[in-house]
C-alpha positions, 0 to 999 in steps of 0.5 A: 312556082308551088312556093308563089302558089302557096303564097298567094293561097295564104294572102287570099285566105287572110285577105279573106278572114280581114273582110269578114270581121264582125259589124261595128253596130248591133240592136236591142230589141225586146217588150216592155210588159206588166206584172201580168205579162201584158205588153205596155203600149207607150212605155218608154224606154231609155238607153245610157251609153256609158262610155259617153254617157249618152242617153237614147229613148224610144216609146213602145208600140201598141204590140209593147215591143221597142227597137234601138238598131244601131247600137256600137257594140264596143260600148256598155249600156244601161237599159230600163223602161218606165210608165206612169211612174213605174220603173223595171229594173235597170239592166246592163249590156255589155261590150263582151256579149258576142250577139249581133241582136239583144233581146229582152222583156222589161217588166214593169210592175205598176201600182194599183 
């Protein structure tokens, strides 16, 4: 009986571990800012899946914020923002990053 109980306990523990596997999606959010760290409303943020080459884009809100809510955790991405002909640097998001929510600021230095 003891052996059966131990086997059942082991099976239950393994089942719980399998059920708690990490989600397959994550989200990327942040703010687009200018050289003075002021949020930029109306900037376009581009997200490119490096495996599929699929591009997504969103426009920042009045507070300069953006959100990509359902991003594949197993893919690598490039992200950058553009506003009035100026562009932020390109950042890489790697599948090795364990965070479920990636927060970043993209800085655009506009020409005056």
